[in-house]
N, C-alpha and C positions, 0 to 999 in steps of 0.2 A: 518339411517338404523339400525334397532334393530335386525334383523334376522342374526345370526352368519353364517348360511349356505350361504346366499346371499353375505355377505361380503367376505367370503373365496372364493366363485366362482368368484366374481369380481376381486379379487387379482390374482387368477390363470389365468383368461383370459387375464388380463393386462400383465402378464409375458409371456404368449404365443404370444401375439401381438408383444411385444418387440423382442422376439426371431425370429419371422417371418419377422419383418421389417429389421433385420440385413441381412436376406437372399434375400431381394428383388433385390439387385444389382447383385446377382449371375447369370451368364448367363444360367446355367442349371436349377436352382430351382426358378428363379425370378418369372415366371408366376404362378407357383404353390403356392409360398409364398404369392403373391398378392391376389390370390383367398382365401387363408386361412385367411389372415388379414381381408378381406372384410366380410367373414363369422363370424369371431370372433368379429368384430366391431358391427355387427347386434346383436349377443348374448349379448354383453356388454351393448348396448343401451336398449335391452329389460329387462335385469336385473336391470339396473339403474332406469328405469321407473316403474318397478314393486314395488308395496307396499304391501308386505306380512307381516301383523302385527303378533305379537305373539298371538297364540290362547289362549282362556280362559283356555282351558284344560292344556296347557303347563305352564301357570302361576300358576294354581292350583297345578300341580304336584310338584312344587318347595316348596309348603307350607304344605306338608303332615305331617311334624314333629309336627305341632300344632294341627292336627286334632285328633278326638277321635279314639280309636283303638277298633276293633272288634276282640276278642280273642276266638278261637275255640279250645277246648281240647278234644281229643277222645282217648280212649284206643285202643291199636293196638295189637301187639303180646303178648301173655301171658294170655289169657283167662280172667277169673274174676279178677285176680290180676292186670291186666293192667287197668281194669276199676276202681279199687280201687286206683291205682297209678294216673290215670287221675283225679280222684276226689280230691286226695291230692294236685296235682298241681293246680287245679282250686281254692281250698281253699287257697293255698299259694299265688297265684297271687292276689286273692281277698283281702286277709289281707294286702298284700303289698300296693295295690291300696288304701285301706282305710287309712293306715298309712300316705300315701303321699297326701291325700286329694282329690283323684279322686272320681267322682260320678260313681256308678256301676249300670248297668241296665242288668238284666237277659233277654236275647233275646230268648233262647231256652235251652234245656238240653245240657250243656257243652259249650254253647256259651254265652259270656258276652260282654258288651260294657263298656269300661272305657272312661270317658271324664273328662275334667278339668273345673270346674266352677270358681275356684279361682287360678290364676297363681301365687299369692304371696306365696303360701305354697310350691310350687315345681317349679323348674326352667324349666322343660321340659313338652311338651305336652304328651298325652297318647301314641300316636303312636311312638314318639321318644323314650319314655321310654321302651316300650315293643317290638319294632321292631326286635331286635336281639334274641328274645326268640323263634322265629319260628324254627321248625324242629322236629326231633325225639328225645325224652328224654328217657333215659334208666335207670332202677334201678335194682340192685341185692340185694335182701333181703329175709328174711324168712317171707313169707306172713302170715297174720292172718288166711287165709283159709287153711294153711298147718299144719297138725296134727303131722307129723313126724320130723319137724324142718329142712327140706331141703331148700337150697337157690334156689330161682327162679328168672330168668331174665324176666322183663316185660318192655314194651315200651309204650309210649303214644305220639301222634302227637299233636303239637301245631302250629296253624296257626294264624298269626297276620296280620290283614289287616287294612289299613286306611279307615275311613268312608269318602266316596266321595259324593259330591253334585250331585243330579240327574240333568241330562242335557236334554234339549229339543231337539229332533231330528225331523226335518221336512222332510217328504218324499213326493215328488211330483209324480203324476201319470206318468209323463214323465221319471222319474228315474227308474221305474219298467219295467222289461222285463218278460212278461208272456209267458210261453211255456207249451204246452199241448202235451202229448204223450199217446199212447194207447198200452197196452200190447197185444201180440199175433202175 
């Protein structure tokens, strides 16, 4: 039995059966305990005969560390300076990825995909390397757009997502529930 949930449920039910069997000889609770044991026995049999394999999705979720990473960087609070800061972050991450031997693919403006063609150069996959960079990054500096030399605070958001394999979903007509309503 590979499914940890089923194993824990079987263990829990067996403990309940043992506790109720101790009460069967009790004159007040014996009949109730017998009914409970019968019900638990049926649940136990159905769990032991059920074969719920690990889903492919669950197996894949354990291996996200080796998958390519899609990194999206956007300017947030701070106007034009935040866009400049987001661009600086993007250049920084891109240079780091180049140094570590990742392949870089520009998907969109501010969105890049890092993947690893050669694992010998770096010990981690792209998602494992960049996963903790997600969040809001803040900088306080005198921006190049500032003529009077004042310090400005700007933020940029970084989202790091693993690239997942597309899955095939089969919808049957019997699975659909069509409902029609009219206004008025």
